[in-house]
N, C-alpha and C positions, 0 to 999 in steps of 0.2 A: 629794886622799883616794882610798881604791884600792875598786874593785867587791868587795874581801871585805868592807870596814869599812860601807860602805855597806847591804849586804845585812846584816850582823848589826845595824844600827840598825835596817833596815825589820822583820826579824824580831820585834826588842824592841818596836817601836812598833808592830805588828799583835798583840801578844798582848791588849791590853784588847781593842780590836774582836774576836778569836778568842773570849772568852770572852763578850763580850755577845751575839755571834751564835750561839754552844751555848743561853746563854738565849735567845734569840730561836727556833731550830729546837725548843724546847721547849715554847713559849707555842704556836707557829702546829701547828695541827691539820693533819698531813703537807704541809708547805709545797710550792707549786707554781713552776714553773718563776719564777714574777711576783717571788714573796718573793725568793728566790735572785739574781735580777738588781737590784731594788731594794735590798735591803740591800748587796748587792758594792758597786754604783754607787756609795752615798751613804756607804759606810765608804770605798772605797778612793779614792773622789772627793774625800771630805774629806782623807785621808791624803795626797793629792797635793797639796791646793790651799793647808793651813796649812802649810808649810815656805814654799812661795813667798812667801804672804803674812809670815809671822816674817822672810824673809830679807827683803825689804824694808823691812819697821819693825824693825829690828832694832835701833837705839839708841831708837825709841822709847816701845816697850810692853812690851821685855825685861824691866826688873825686873816689871812688874805682873804680866805674865803667871807669869813663873816664879816668883815668888813664890805666886802663888794659885791655879796651874792647878789645884795637888790640892784646892783647897777646891770651885771652880766643877766639877769631874768629878765629885766627891763628892756635890756637892748636886744635879746633873743626873741621875744613876743613884740617889740616894735619892728623888727624888722620881717617876721614872718606876717603880722596884722596888715603893713602897708605891702609887702608881695600879693595876700589875697585880696587886698583891694583893686591894686593894680591890676592883677588879673582878670577879675571878675570884671572892670570897664571895658578894658582892653577886648577890641572887636573879636568875634570870631578865638577866641580863648576858651577851652574847655573848663569844665569847671575844675576847679584844684581839687585833689584828694591829699587831706592831710596826715594819712594813714599808710604813706607810703616813703621811703627815702629820710633823705635830707632833711625833710621837715619834720616829718615822725622825729626822726633821733634829737633835730633841735626844740621842738616842743616837751620831749620827755625829759631834756637835759633842764630846760627854764624852768619847769615845773618839780622838778625834784633837786634842785642848789640846795632848799631850807633842808629837804631830809639829811645830805651832808654835813649841813652846819650839827644836826641833832646829833647824828653822829661822831661830831667831836665833842661833844659834851656827855655821850657815854664811854667815850674812849676817857676824858678825863674825868670822869666817874667813875674809872673801872668797873661799871655795869655792863654784864654781859650782853651781847649785842645782836644775836643769831635771832631769837625768839622775838624781840621787838623788831628786829627788820623782816622776818616772814611777816608779824603782824601788819605793819606800818606798807608793807608792797599789796596784800592782800586787800586792802583796804583800800588801798587808789583803785587797785584791780575793779573793785565792785562798785567805789562812787563814780570812775570812768565811765563804766555798764551804764551807768543810772543817768550820767550828765549826756552823754550821746542820744539815749533815748529821748531827751526831756527835749532835747536839739532840736533833732528830726520831729519830734511832734509840733515845735514853736514854726519850725521851717516851713510846715506843711502852710501856715498862713501868712509867710514872707512871701512867697513864690520868689521870685528871680535876685528880691535882696539878701538871699539869706547869705553868699559868701561876703558881701560886702559886711553885711550888720556883723557877720564871723571875726570878719577883720577887724572890726569897728571895740568888741570886743574884748579881742585879744591885747590891742593895746591899752583899750581900759586898765583890763587886768595885768599888763606891765605896770601902766601909770600908778595904779593902787600898788603894787608891791613895790615901786621905787620911793611912793610919799612914807610909805609905812615903815622903810627902812632909813630913811634921813630923819624920823620924826619918833 
């Protein structure tokens, strides 16, 4: 597979992470360097490792993940979106930080399930996986940084509703993934 094809795959895979990182930028109040670092490393890291995992388990789990990936991503993003909305509405609750702990891991997994399926494809085609995975991870990390910055810029115009809007965006992204997977 040539560089241009791999780059298009990397950009396509980065779109979910990009959208989710915009939501994270909306949620965070003035994201600091550490927020950018954690999100970019988690999203890019999972996007890097998932194709490798998929490559080595191409024959074992390909049917399951390909068949159910849209359901898994939808459920994970729905859960995080509802939690963000609930936490924002609940009185006295501090703004939720999506760049920490369980939330970060769930978002990273939800946005990288497609990369696992791509790894299955590379394995089935017996195409080397390391360089494409590096490119996929790098592009995803870069798009994550850009997405957070965009979300931060937009959030200054939303005042208090940023976390609610971010939760709604996650739910919409999850629904888009589910619908595109079904049809």
